[in-house]
C-alpha positions, -999 to 999 in steps of 0.1 A, spaced: -808 -481 446 -811 -480 408 -849 -480 410 -849 -453 436 -826 -431 416 -846 -437 384 -879 -429 401 -866 -397 417 -853 -385 383 -885 -393 366 -904 -375 393 -882 -344 388 -884 -344 350 -922 -347 351 -927 -318 375 -894 -299 381 -891 -288 417 -925 -302 425 -912 -315 458 -891 -299 485 -862 -323 478 -851 -353 458 -828 -382 467 -802 -380 440 -768 -395 433 -736 -378 443 -718 -367 412 -682 -374 402 -660 -343 399 -643 -354 366 -673 -364 344 -702 -349 364 -718 -383 362 -736 -403 390 -712 -418 415 -718 -454 422 -736 -462 454 -734 -426 468 -766 -407 475 -772 -371 483 -801 -347 487 -810 -322 459 -812 -294 485 -775 -297 494 -752 -272 477 -737 -286 445 -702 -286 460 -714 -310 487 -730 -333 462 -698 -337 442 -671 -362 450 -635 -359 440 -605 -381 443 -599 -370 479 -635 -366 492 -638 -400 507 -606 -397 526 -616 -362 538 -649 -376 550 -631 -405 567 -607 -383 585 -635 -359 596 -656 -388 609 -625 -401 628 -623 -367 646 -660 -367 654 -660 -403 666 -629 -397 688 -648 -368 704 -679 -388 710 -659 -418 723 -642 -395 748 -676 -383 760 -689 -419 763 -657 -431 781 -661 -403 806 -696 -415 816 -694 -453 818 -662 -465 800 -659 -468 762 -681 -496 749 -661 -524 732 -677 -519 697 -667 -482 698 -632 -491 708 -629 -516 680 -642 -491 655 -617 -465 666 -589 -491 664 -599 -497 628 -598 -459 622 -564 -457 639 -550 -485 618 -562 -468 586 -547 -435 597 -515 -446 614 -509 -476 591 -504 -501 618 -521 -515 650 -514 -492 679 -496 -508 708 -512 -505 742 -545 -488 748 -562 -467 723 -548 -431 724 -576 -408 713 -553 -377 713 -528 -394 690 -557 -404 667 -570 -369 667 -536 -354 660 -529 -378 631 -563 -373 616 -562 -335 619 -527 -334 603 -537 -355 573 -570 -336 570 -550 -303 569 -531 -317 539 -562 -329 519 -591 -307 529 -583 -276 508 -574 -296 476 -606 -315 479 -627 -283 484 -609 -267 454 -616 -298 432 -653 -298 442 -657 -260 437 -641 -262 402 -664 -291 392 -694 -273 406 -686 -243 384 -682 -265 353 -716 -282 361 -733 -248 364 -719 -237 331 -724 -270 312 -754 -288 326 -791 -281 329 -811 -282 362 -819 -319 359 -783 -329 351 -769 -308 379 -791 -329 402 -790 -363 386 -758 -362 366 -746 -362 331 -756 -391 309 -721 -396 295 -729 -392 259 -705 -364 251 -679 -365 280 -650 -349 261 -664 -314 266 -671 -320 303 -636 -331 312 -614 -307 331 -590 -289 308 -554 -287 319 
C-alpha cells in the first residue's frame, strides 16, 4: 500500500487534478496525517476522508445495521447462510458484549446497534467537521488529499 500511496501522490504533485480521482490515505482528525492502512478516494468530501476516535466504531455499527437488513432479506428467501449468521454473531458479541443465548435475534442486534450509534454518530461527525475546517485553513491542496508530513505538528493540533 505504501507504493500505491506514494505513486498516487507523485502523480498528483506532477499534474495536479490531472485525473478524475486519486486513491489516497484517510487522514487522522488530530494531526491531519495519513491514517495507517485506511484508503479513500480524493473525490470524497474531506469530512468523509477523515477518521476520528469514534469513526471506526460508527462505521462498525452502521455496517451491523446494514448487514442485519441484508441477512433478513436472505433469510426470507432461502434461510440465512451459516457464514452470514456467524458474522452477525460476531457483530452481536461485539455490540452486546457477550454471546447471545439461543438463535440470533436480528431485531435485538438492530436496536443495540442503533442505540449506540445514536450516542456516537453526532460526536464523530462534529470531530470530523472540525478537523476538515482546520485542514482547509492550514493545508494546501496536496496535503488535504495526502496528509500532513508531520514536520510541524504543534500548529495543527486542536486547541482546547
